[in-house]
LUMDOTI-852785 format. One record per residue (C-alpha): x, y, z; residue number from 1; residue in three letters. Coordinates in Angstrom, 2 decimals. Each point is the difference from the previous one (the first is absolute). Example, Ala and Ser with C-alpha at 12.3 -4.5 7.8 and 13.67 -1.06 7.14 Angstrom:
! LUMDOTI-852785
+---------+---------+---------+-----+------+
:       u :       v :       w : pos : code :
+---------+---------+---------+-----+------+
:   12.30 :   -4.50 :    7.80 :   1 :  ALA :
:    1.37 :    3.44 :   -0.66 :   2 :  SER :
+---------+---------+---------+-----+------+
//
This chain:
! LUMDOTI-852785
+---------+---------+---------+-----+------+
:       u :       v :       w : pos : code :
+---------+---------+---------+-----+------+
:    0.00 :    0.00 :    0.00 :   1 :  MET :
:    1.35 :    3.44 :   -0.92 :   2 :  THR :
:    0.50 :    2.39 :    2.88 :   3 :  THR :
:   -0.20 :    3.71 :   -0.76 :   4 :  VAL :
:    2.10 :    2.14 :    2.37 :   5 :  PRO :
:   -2.04 :    2.34 :    2.19 :   6 :  THR :
:    0.57 :    3.75 :    0.04 :   7 :  THR :
:    1.32 :   -0.34 :    3.55 :   8 :  GLU :
:    2.49 :   -2.65 :   -1.10 :   9 :  ALA :
:    1.19 :    2.14 :   -2.89 :  10 :  LEU :
:    0.45 :    3.00 :    2.27 :  11 :  GLU :
:    1.96 :   -2.14 :    2.45 :  12 :  THR :
:    2.30 :   -1.18 :   -2.78 :  13 :  SER :
:    0.63 :    3.57 :   -1.07 :  14 :  ALA :
:    0.77 :    1.22 :    3.53 :  15 :  THR :
:    2.30 :   -2.94 :    0.77 :  16 :  THR :
:    2.05 :    0.49 :   -3.13 :  17 :  GLY :
:   -1.06 :   -3.33 :   -1.57 :  18 :  ALA :
:    0.95 :   -0.51 :   -3.64 :  19 :  ASP :
:   -3.08 :    1.02 :   -1.96 :  20 :  THR :
:    1.53 :   -0.25 :   -3.46 :  21 :  ARG :
:   -1.73 :   -2.32 :   -2.47 :  22 :  PRO :
:    0.84 :   -3.60 :    0.83 :  23 :  VAL :
:    1.22 :   -0.69 :   -3.53 :  24 :  THR :
:    2.56 :    2.79 :    0.34 :  25 :  ARG :
:    1.12 :   -1.33 :    3.37 :  26 :  ARG :
:    0.36 :   -3.49 :   -1.49 :  27 :  ALA :
:    1.94 :    1.35 :   -2.98 :  28 :  ALA :
:    2.42 :    1.82 :    2.30 :  29 :  GLU :
:    0.39 :   -2.81 :    2.56 :  30 :  GLN :
:    0.37 :   -2.99 :   -2.33 :  31 :  THR :
:    1.67 :   -0.79 :   -3.35 :  32 :  PRO :
:   -3.43 :   -0.55 :   -1.55 :  33 :  THR :
:   -0.75 :    2.51 :   -2.77 :  34 :  ALA :
:   -3.48 :    1.41 :   -0.56 :  35 :  LEU :
:   -1.21 :    0.64 :   -3.56 :  36 :  TRP :
:   -3.32 :    1.37 :   -1.17 :  37 :  ASN :
:   -1.98 :   -2.24 :   -2.33 :  38 :  ASP :
:   -1.20 :    2.93 :   -2.09 :  39 :  SER :
:    1.45 :    2.73 :   -2.18 :  40 :  ALA :
:   -2.82 :    2.46 :    0.73 :  41 :  ASP :
:    1.93 :    3.25 :    0.63 :  42 :  PRO :
:   -2.05 :    1.15 :    3.00 :  43 :  ARG :
:    0.00 :   -3.38 :    1.71 :  44 :  GLU :
:    3.69 :   -0.45 :   -0.70 :  45 :  LEU :
:    0.89 :    3.38 :    1.51 :  46 :  ALA :
:   -1.78 :   -0.94 :    3.23 :  47 :  THR :
:    1.56 :   -3.47 :    0.03 :  48 :  ALA :
:    3.50 :    1.47 :   -0.36 :  49 :  ILE :
:   -0.19 :    2.98 :    2.31 :  50 :  HIS :
:   -2.29 :   -1.38 :    2.71 :  51 :  GLU :
:    0.18 :   -3.78 :   -0.12 :  52 :  TYR :
:    3.68 :   -0.51 :   -0.87 :  53 :  GLY :
:   -0.35 :   -1.58 :   -3.45 :  54 :  ALA :
:    3.18 :   -0.30 :   -2.08 :  55 :  VAL :
:   -1.42 :   -1.55 :   -3.16 :  56 :  GLY :
:   -3.18 :   -0.38 :   -2.03 :  57 :  ALA :
:   -1.49 :   -2.08 :   -2.74 :  58 :  THR :
:   -2.17 :    0.30 :   -3.07 :  59 :  CYS :
:   -1.73 :   -2.70 :   -2.00 :  60 :  ASN :
:   -2.78 :    0.01 :   -2.62 :  61 :  PRO :
:   -2.76 :   -0.08 :    2.61 :  62 :  VAL :
:    1.62 :    2.76 :    2.10 :  63 :  ILE :
:    0.73 :    2.15 :   -3.05 :  64 :  ALA :
:   -3.53 :   -0.32 :   -1.37 :  65 :  TYR :
:   -1.47 :    0.83 :    3.42 :  66 :  THR :
:    2.25 :    3.05 :    0.48 :  67 :  CYS :
:   -0.85 :    1.40 :   -3.43 :  68 :  ILE :
:   -3.72 :   -0.77 :    0.31 :  69 :  GLN :
:   -0.25 :    1.64 :    3.44 :  70 :  GLN :
:    1.74 :    3.22 :   -1.06 :  71 :  ASP :
:   -1.81 :    1.08 :   -3.18 :  72 :  PRO :
:    0.83 :    3.68 :    0.57 :  73 :  GLU :
:    3.66 :   -0.83 :   -0.56 :  74 :  THR :
:   -0.11 :   -2.86 :   -2.45 :  75 :  TRP :
:   -2.85 :    0.73 :   -2.42 :  76 :  VAL :
:    1.64 :    3.20 :   -1.29 :  77 :  PRO :
:    3.44 :   -1.63 :    0.08 :  78 :  ARG :
:   -1.21 :   -2.98 :   -2.03 :  79 :  ILE :
:   -1.44 :    2.42 :   -2.53 :  80 :  ARG :
:    3.36 :    1.79 :   -0.14 :  81 :  GLU :
:    1.89 :   -3.26 :   -0.49 :  82 :  ILE :
:   -2.37 :   -0.95 :   -2.82 :  83 :  ALA :
:    0.49 :    3.41 :   -1.65 :  84 :  ALA :
:    3.79 :   -0.24 :    0.35 :  85 :  GLU :
:    0.00 :   -3.48 :   -1.58 :  86 :  HIS :
:   -2.78 :    0.08 :   -2.62 :  87 :  PRO :
:    0.69 :   -3.53 :   -1.33 :  88 :  THR :
:    0.24 :   -1.71 :    3.40 :  89 :  ALA :
:   -2.55 :   -2.60 :    1.00 :  90 :  GLY :
:   -1.93 :   -0.05 :    3.26 :  91 :  GLU :
:    2.29 :   -2.62 :    1.60 :  92 :  SER :
:    3.10 :    2.05 :   -0.74 :  93 :  TRP :
:   -1.66 :    3.15 :    1.36 :  94 :  ILE :
:   -1.14 :   -1.78 :    3.14 :  95 :  GLY :
:    3.46 :   -1.41 :    0.70 :  96 :  TRP :
:    1.52 :    3.42 :   -0.62 :  97 :  LYS :
:   -2.24 :    1.28 :    2.81 :  98 :  ALA :
:    1.15 :   -2.90 :    2.20 :  99 :  VAL :
:    3.61 :    0.95 :   -0.69 : 100 :  GLU :
:   -0.65 :    3.60 :    1.03 : 101 :  GLU :
:   -1.79 :   -1.12 :    3.17 : 102 :  LEU :
:    2.92 :   -2.26 :    0.87 : 103 :  SER :
:    2.71 :    2.59 :   -0.68 : 104 :  VAL :
:   -1.81 :    2.54 :    2.21 : 105 :  ALA :
:   -0.20 :   -2.58 :    2.81 : 106 :  ALA :
:    3.68 :   -0.85 :   -0.45 : 107 :  ALA :
:    0.90 :    3.66 :    0.52 : 108 :  ALA :
:   -1.65 :   -0.04 :    3.43 : 109 :  GLN :
:    2.17 :   -2.98 :    0.96 : 110 :  LEU :
:    3.29 :    1.36 :   -1.31 : 111 :  LEU :
:    1.21 :    1.30 :    3.41 : 112 :  PRO :
:   -0.38 :   -3.48 :    1.53 : 113 :  ALA :
:    1.73 :   -1.52 :   -3.02 : 114 :  PHE :
:    2.98 :    2.31 :    0.37 : 115 :  GLU :
:    0.16 :   -0.39 :    3.78 : 116 :  ALA :
:    0.06 :   -3.81 :   -0.24 : 117 :  SER :
:    2.42 :   -0.25 :   -2.90 : 118 :  GLY :
:   -2.69 :   -1.57 :   -2.17 : 119 :  GLY :
:   -1.16 :   -2.71 :    2.38 : 120 :  ARG :
:   -3.29 :    1.81 :    0.67 : 121 :  ASN :
:   -1.82 :    2.95 :   -1.51 : 122 :  GLY :
:   -1.16 :   -2.08 :   -2.95 : 123 :  ARG :
:   -3.17 :    0.35 :   -2.07 : 124 :  LEU :
:   -1.15 :   -3.31 :   -1.47 : 125 :  SER :
:   -1.28 :    0.27 :   -3.55 : 126 :  MET :
:   -1.59 :   -3.08 :   -1.52 : 127 :  GLN :
:    0.56 :   -1.33 :   -3.48 : 128 :  THR :
:   -3.06 :   -0.29 :   -2.22 : 129 :  ASP :
:   -1.74 :   -3.29 :    0.94 : 130 :  PRO :
:   -0.89 :   -0.49 :   -3.66 : 131 :  ARG :
:    3.68 :   -0.81 :   -0.56 : 132 :  LEU :
:   -0.05 :   -2.93 :    2.43 : 133 :  HIS :
:    0.74 :   -2.57 :   -2.72 : 134 :  ARG :
:    2.97 :    1.86 :   -1.52 : 135 :  ASP :
:    3.22 :    0.06 :    2.05 : 136 :  ALA :
:    1.84 :    2.23 :   -2.47 : 137 :  ASP :
:   -2.79 :    2.57 :    0.01 : 138 :  ALA :
:   -0.09 :   -0.01 :    3.80 : 139 :  LEU :
:    3.76 :    0.59 :    0.16 : 140 :  VAL :
:   -0.12 :    2.84 :   -2.52 : 141 :  GLU :
:   -2.87 :    1.74 :    1.77 : 142 :  GLN :
:    1.66 :   -0.50 :    3.39 : 143 :  ALA :
:    3.23 :    1.53 :   -1.31 : 144 :  ALA :
:   -1.88 :    3.01 :   -1.35 : 145 :  ARG :
:   -1.99 :    0.50 :    3.20 : 146 :  PHE :
:    3.18 :   -0.14 :    2.06 : 147 :  SER :
:    1.26 :    3.07 :   -1.84 : 148 :  GLN :
:   -3.02 :    2.17 :    0.82 : 149 :  LEU :
:    1.38 :    0.95 :    3.43 : 150 :  ALA :
:    3.08 :   -1.07 :    1.99 : 151 :  PRO :
:   -2.11 :   -1.71 :    2.67 : 152 :  ASN :
:   -2.37 :   -2.04 :   -2.16 : 153 :  ILE :
:   -0.22 :   -3.70 :    0.85 : 154 :  ILE :
:   -1.81 :   -2.14 :   -2.56 : 155 :  VAL :
:   -2.59 :   -2.68 :    0.67 : 156 :  LYS :
:    0.09 :   -3.15 :   -2.11 : 157 :  ILE :
:   -2.23 :   -3.04 :    0.68 : 158 :  PRO :
:    1.38 :   -3.07 :    1.77 : 159 :  ALA :
:   -1.15 :   -2.34 :   -2.77 : 160 :  THR :
:    2.22 :   -2.29 :   -2.05 : 161 :  LYS :
:    0.42 :    2.61 :   -2.74 : 162 :  VAL :
:    0.15 :    2.83 :    2.52 : 163 :  GLY :
:    2.83 :   -1.56 :    2.03 : 164 :  ILE :
:    2.10 :   -0.37 :   -3.16 : 165 :  ALA :
:   -0.69 :    3.69 :   -0.67 : 166 :  ALA :
:    0.87 :    0.91 :    3.59 : 167 :  ILE :
:    3.42 :   -1.62 :   -0.28 : 168 :  GLU :
:    0.83 :    1.73 :   -3.28 : 169 :  GLU :
:   -1.34 :    3.40 :    1.10 : 170 :  ALA :
:    1.91 :   -0.18 :    3.29 : 171 :  ALA :
:    3.16 :   -0.89 :   -1.92 : 172 :  PHE :
:   -0.56 :    3.11 :   -2.12 : 173 :  ARG :
:   -0.16 :    2.15 :    3.12 : 174 :  GLY :
:   -3.75 :    0.28 :    0.56 : 175 :  VAL :
:   -1.12 :    0.13 :    3.62 : 176 :  SER :
:   -2.51 :   -2.82 :    0.45 : 177 :  ILE :
:   -3.21 :   -0.49 :    1.95 : 178 :  ASN :
:   -1.63 :   -3.34 :   -0.77 : 179 :  ALA :
:   -3.79 :    0.06 :   -0.11 : 180 :  THR :
:   -2.84 :   -2.49 :   -0.64 : 181 :  VAL :
:    1.80 :   -1.95 :    2.72 : 182 :  SER :
:   -1.76 :   -1.78 :    2.86 : 183 :  PHE :
:    2.06 :   -2.97 :    1.09 : 184 :  THR :
:    3.33 :   -1.02 :    1.48 : 185 :  VAL :
:    1.08 :   -1.96 :   -3.10 : 186 :  PRO :
:   -0.63 :    3.06 :   -2.17 : 187 :  GLN :
:    1.92 :    2.48 :    2.14 : 188 :  VAL :
:    2.90 :   -2.44 :    0.44 : 189 :  VAL :
:    0.16 :   -0.53 :   -3.77 : 190 :  ALA :
:    0.08 :    3.78 :   -0.49 : 191 :  VAL :
:    2.65 :    0.41 :    2.70 : 192 :  GLY :
:    2.15 :   -2.58 :   -1.77 : 193 :  GLU :
:   -0.50 :    1.72 :   -3.37 : 194 :  ALA :
:    1.13 :    3.33 :    1.46 : 195 :  ILE :
:    3.06 :   -1.67 :    1.53 : 196 :  GLU :
:    0.91 :   -1.45 :   -3.40 : 197 :  ARG :
:   -0.41 :    3.43 :   -1.58 : 198 :  ALA :
:    2.19 :    1.70 :    2.59 : 199 :  LEU :
:    2.66 :   -2.70 :   -0.36 : 200 :  ASP :
:   -0.08 :    0.45 :   -3.78 : 201 :  ARG :
:    0.45 :    3.74 :    0.44 : 202 :  ARG :
:    3.03 :   -0.59 :    2.22 : 203 :  ALA :
:    1.48 :   -2.47 :   -2.50 : 204 :  ALA :
:   -0.43 :    2.57 :   -2.78 : 205 :  GLU :
:    1.65 :    2.73 :    2.09 : 206 :  GLY :
:   -3.18 :    2.08 :    0.06 : 207 :  LEU :
:   -0.28 :    2.60 :    2.76 : 208 :  PRO :
:   -1.18 :   -1.14 :    3.41 : 209 :  GLU :
:   -2.71 :    2.14 :    1.54 : 210 :  GLN :
:   -3.01 :   -0.17 :    2.30 : 211 :  GLU :
:   -2.91 :   -0.94 :   -2.23 : 212 :  PHE :
:   -2.49 :   -0.34 :    2.84 : 213 :  GLY :
:   -1.35 :   -3.26 :   -1.46 : 214 :  HIS :
:   -3.12 :   -1.28 :    1.78 : 215 :  VAL :
:   -2.09 :   -3.13 :   -0.50 : 216 :  VAL :
:   -3.67 :    0.40 :    0.77 : 217 :  THR :
:   -2.09 :   -2.65 :    1.72 : 218 :  LEU :
:   -3.65 :    1.01 :   -0.26 : 219 :  MET :
:   -0.94 :   -1.54 :    3.33 : 220 :  ALA :
:   -3.67 :    0.91 :    0.00 : 221 :  GLY :
:   -0.54 :   -1.41 :   -3.48 : 222 :  ARG :
:    1.45 :   -3.32 :    1.18 : 223 :  PHE :
:   -2.59 :    0.12 :    2.80 : 224 :  ASP :
:   -2.72 :    0.87 :   -2.54 : 225 :  ASP :
:    0.86 :   -3.00 :   -2.15 : 226 :  TRP :
:   -0.04 :   -2.44 :    2.92 : 227 :  LEU :
:   -3.37 :    1.39 :    1.12 : 228 :  LYS :
:   -1.32 :   -0.55 :   -3.51 : 229 :  THR :
:    1.29 :   -3.58 :   -0.04 : 230 :  VAL :
:   -1.39 :   -1.04 :    3.39 : 231 :  VAL :
:   -3.39 :    1.47 :   -0.92 : 232 :  GLU :
:    0.07 :   -1.73 :   -3.38 : 233 :  ARG :
:    0.98 :   -3.32 :    1.55 : 234 :  ASP :
:   -2.36 :    0.35 :    3.00 : 235 :  HIS :
:    2.84 :   -0.29 :    2.52 : 236 :  VAL :
:   -0.72 :    0.76 :    3.64 : 237 :  MET :
:    2.84 :    1.97 :    1.63 : 238 :  ILE :
:    0.16 :    2.70 :    2.64 : 239 :  ASP :
:   -0.23 :    3.12 :   -2.18 : 240 :  PRO :
:    2.49 :    1.78 :    2.22 : 241 :  GLY :
:    2.70 :   -2.45 :   -1.10 : 242 :  TYR :
:   -0.39 :    1.17 :   -3.59 : 243 :  LEU :
:    1.09 :    3.49 :    1.07 : 244 :  GLU :
:    3.41 :   -1.45 :    0.89 : 245 :  TRP :
:    0.85 :   -1.63 :   -3.33 : 246 :  ALA :
:    1.54 :    3.07 :   -1.62 : 247 :  GLY :
:    1.79 :    0.90 :    3.23 : 248 :  VAL :
:    1.48 :   -3.49 :    0.16 : 249 :  ALA :
:    1.13 :    0.18 :   -3.63 : 250 :  ALA :
:    1.74 :    3.34 :    0.53 : 251 :  VAL :
:    1.81 :   -1.21 :    3.12 : 252 :  LYS :
:    1.10 :   -3.12 :   -1.86 : 253 :  GLN :
:    1.23 :    2.04 :   -2.98 : 254 :  ALA :
:    1.85 :    2.40 :    2.29 : 255 :  TYR :
:    1.83 :   -2.90 :    1.68 : 256 :  ARG :
:    1.04 :   -1.43 :   -3.36 : 257 :  VAL :
:    1.25 :    3.36 :   -1.27 : 258 :  PHE :
:    2.15 :    0.43 :    3.10 : 259 :  ARG :
:    1.31 :   -3.57 :   -0.05 : 260 :  GLU :
:    1.00 :    0.26 :   -3.66 : 261 :  ARG :
:    1.39 :    3.53 :    0.28 : 262 :  GLY :
:   -2.16 :    1.45 :   -2.76 : 263 :  PHE :
:    0.77 :    3.63 :   -0.75 : 264 :  ARG :
:   -3.64 :    0.85 :   -0.65 : 265 :  SER :
:   -2.64 :    0.58 :    2.68 : 266 :  ARG :
:   -3.43 :   -1.53 :    0.47 : 267 :  VAL :
:   -2.85 :    2.51 :   -0.42 : 268 :  LEU :
:   -3.43 :   -0.67 :    1.54 : 269 :  VAL :
:   -3.05 :    1.27 :   -1.90 : 270 :  ALA :
:   -3.74 :   -0.64 :   -0.49 : 271 :  ALA :
:   -1.08 :    0.65 :    3.58 : 272 :  PHE :
:   -3.06 :   -1.74 :    1.39 : 273 :  ARG :
:    0.59 :    0.20 :    3.77 : 274 :  ASN :
:    2.23 :    1.95 :    2.41 : 275 :  PRO :
:    2.19 :   -3.06 :    0.69 : 276 :  LEU :
:    1.47 :    0.64 :   -3.43 : 277 :  GLN :
:    1.52 :    3.14 :    1.49 : 278 :  TRP :
:    0.67 :   -0.88 :    3.63 : 279 :  SER :
:    1.43 :   -3.51 :   -0.46 : 280 :  GLU :
:    2.93 :    1.14 :   -2.14 : 281 :  PHE :
:    1.46 :    2.81 :    2.09 : 282 :  GLN :
:    3.68 :   -0.48 :    0.71 : 283 :  GLY :
:    0.76 :   -1.67 :   -3.31 : 284 :  GLY :
:    2.18 :    1.54 :   -2.68 : 285 :  ASP :
:   -2.88 :    0.01 :   -2.45 : 286 :  LEU :
:   -2.64 :    2.35 :   -1.37 : 287 :  VAL :
:   -3.67 :    0.22 :    0.99 : 288 :  VAL :
:   -2.17 :    1.82 :   -2.51 : 289 :  SER :
:   -3.57 :    0.53 :    1.21 : 290 :  PRO :
:   -2.55 :    2.02 :   -1.95 : 291 :  PRO :
:   -0.36 :    3.53 :    1.33 : 292 :  PHE :
:   -3.29 :   -0.73 :    1.77 : 293 :  GLN :
:    1.61 :   -2.89 :    1.86 : 294 :  TRP :
:    2.81 :    2.26 :    1.21 : 295 :  SER :
:   -2.54 :    2.59 :    1.07 : 296 :  LYS :
:   -2.05 :   -2.56 :    1.92 : 297 :  ASP :
:    3.09 :   -1.50 :    1.67 : 298 :  ILE :
:    1.04 :    3.45 :    1.18 : 299 :  ASN :
:   -3.47 :    1.25 :    0.94 : 300 :  ASP :
:   -0.43 :   -2.98 :    2.33 : 301 :  TYR :
:    3.66 :   -0.17 :    1.03 : 302 :  ALA :
:    0.07 :   -3.68 :   -0.91 : 303 :  TYR :
:    2.94 :   -1.41 :    2.02 : 304 :  PRO :
:    3.15 :   -1.55 :   -1.36 : 305 :  PHE :
:    2.88 :   -2.02 :    1.48 : 306 :  ARG :
:    3.51 :    0.98 :   -1.10 : 307 :  PRO :
:    1.01 :   -3.67 :   -0.30 : 308 :  ASP :
:   -3.27 :   -1.39 :   -1.38 : 309 :  ALA :
:    1.66 :   -1.42 :   -3.11 : 310 :  ILE :
:    1.68 :   -2.64 :    2.16 : 311 :  ASP :
:   -3.28 :   -1.32 :    1.45 : 312 :  ASP :
:   -1.06 :   -3.31 :   -1.50 : 313 :  GLU :
:   -3.50 :   -0.57 :   -1.33 : 314 :  VAL :
:   -1.55 :   -2.56 :    2.39 : 315 :  PRO :
:    0.63 :   -3.55 :   -1.14 : 316 :  ALA :
:   -3.66 :   -1.00 :    0.40 : 317 :  HIS :
:   -0.97 :    2.81 :   -2.43 : 318 :  VAL :
:    2.47 :   -1.24 :   -2.60 : 319 :  LEU :
:   -1.23 :   -3.56 :    0.49 : 320 :  ASP :
:   -3.61 :    1.07 :   -0.46 : 321 :  ALA :
:    0.82 :    1.90 :   -3.18 : 322 :  LEU :
:    1.88 :   -2.99 :   -1.43 : 323 :  ARG :
:   -2.90 :   -2.29 :    0.85 : 324 :  ALA :
:   -2.57 :    2.35 :   -1.53 : 325 :  ALA :
:    1.44 :    0.14 :   -3.51 : 326 :  THR :
:    3.16 :   -0.97 :   -1.90 : 327 :  PRO :
:   -0.02 :    3.54 :   -1.41 : 328 :  GLU :
:    1.51 :    1.23 :    3.27 : 329 :  PHE :
:    3.05 :   -2.26 :   -0.35 : 330 :  ALA :
:    0.37 :    1.04 :   -3.64 : 331 :  ARG :
:    0.32 :    3.60 :    1.16 : 332 :  GLY :
:    1.90 :   -0.48 :    3.27 : 333 :  TYR :
:    2.62 :   -2.65 :   -0.74 : 334 :  ASP :
:    3.12 :    1.13 :   -1.84 : 335 :  VAL :
:   -0.44 :   -2.89 :   -2.44 : 336 :  ASP :
:   -3.79 :    0.17 :    0.01 : 337 :  GLY :
:   -0.15 :    0.86 :   -3.71 : 338 :  MET :
:    2.31 :   -0.11 :   -2.99 : 339 :  THR :
:    0.45 :    3.09 :   -2.13 : 340 :  ILE :
:   -2.20 :   -1.65 :   -2.66 : 341 :  ASP :
:   -2.90 :    0.01 :    2.48 : 342 :  GLU :
:    0.13 :    3.68 :    0.94 : 343 :  PHE :
:   -2.12 :    1.21 :   -2.91 : 344 :  ASP :
:   -3.01 :   -2.18 :    0.85 : 345 :  ARG :
:   -0.01 :    0.56 :    3.76 : 346 :  PHE :
:   -3.43 :    1.35 :    0.90 : 347 :  GLY :
:    1.17 :    3.32 :    1.44 : 348 :  ALA :
:    2.19 :    0.60 :   -3.06 : 349 :  THR :
:   -2.86 :   -0.46 :   -2.43 : 350 :  VAL :
:   -2.40 :    2.12 :    2.07 : 351 :  THR :
:    2.44 :    2.87 :    0.47 : 352 :  THR :
:    1.29 :    0.07 :   -3.56 : 353 :  LEU :
:   -3.56 :    0.14 :   -1.27 : 354 :  ARG :
:   -0.73 :    2.88 :    2.38 : 355 :  GLN :
:    3.02 :    1.93 :   -1.28 : 356 :  PHE :
:   -1.02 :   -0.65 :   -3.61 : 357 :  LEU :
:   -3.52 :    1.19 :    0.81 : 358 :  ASP :
:    1.43 :    3.22 :    1.47 : 359 :  ALA :
:    1.85 :    0.55 :   -3.28 : 360 :  ASP :
:   -3.29 :   -0.31 :   -1.86 : 361 :  ALA :
:   -1.69 :    2.42 :    2.41 : 362 :  LYS :
:    2.78 :    2.55 :   -0.49 : 363 :  LEU :
:   -0.43 :   -0.33 :   -3.76 : 364 :  ASP :
:   -3.73 :    0.64 :    0.40 : 365 :  ALA :
:    0.62 :    3.00 :    2.26 : 366 :  LEU :
:    2.31 :    1.56 :   -2.61 : 367 :  VAL :
:   -2.48 :   -0.82 :   -2.75 : 368 :  ARG :
:   -2.76 :    1.86 :    1.86 : 369 :  ASP :
:    2.27 :    3.05 :    0.26 : 370 :  VAL :
:    1.32 :    0.15 :   -3.56 : 371 :  ILE :
:   -3.12 :   -1.38 :   -1.72 : 372 :  VAL :
:   -2.86 :    1.16 :    2.25 : 373 :  PRO :
:   -3.44 :   -1.41 :   -0.61 : 374 :  ALA :
:   -2.21 :    2.03 :   -2.32 : 375 :  ALA :
+---------+---------+---------+-----+------+
//
């Protein structure tokens, strides 16, 4: 049950000199865990940086479409201007040009954190076009171009079979990587290995060493979503509270593997569904990237954190129950739960990729309504 502090309690905290800063800022300053903002909306991002302690942000087709749709005063006239400046451009090109401008503006807000951290933080994640998901060469070329838009751009490429090949080549070419469409331990480990190969290739070629800020996303809440879908589909009876721990368990497992193997990339937690996906990872050298509203809620209610929470094990009986409920949990939790050939057909992969493709179509339609308004 949520407890709202009373006015008397708040006054007492103020008079006793208690730390009343947002809890996410306190966590960011007391632990190695980095806070990012899972949105490139300029107003939300400014608050996340200056009040909540965020040192990174992300954009994807759904986020970009939502930001543009919710700010018509800015983007309707700008889309018209882009169309006028490029009279032969199609609606997809115009829409992605707007996404680029949104991303570059967000990257500028993060530049101080980028410079202060030597490139480890202060990154704006910009996602490759999901319509390129079958073409590794096209993903690499777009990633390389995006990486030149601002010094602190980090590029999202899907953790599919084709995408991981593209990740390795793009990282070798000096692109800062953030894997996306990634929900499981086998996927993030495969990406971590691909980045290691790329960095080793760079060293062998005598290419400059630098801090690329590579991160590997595990969309914890979407792993939970998929397991909930499966147990409902298969009429499995399980304590529903256990299903809230699946993504948490996967992230903790991935974090252990990354540390054991000495990977030079960091795990990034995204797709929040419950506050455990913030509080359970504090103390780890990883990134948590809640949507802005989640950060606001965590801070408004001063949701507690433990500075060493990352080291706490998920209860064994919870893991046992999840394994017993569906083999899909083991596929996502065990390091060898899936081969790279199985990534593309994993339920969460299909669902998320289709959502990103749908957002592309919605952005096309939004641009169409602006440049070819209904009669």
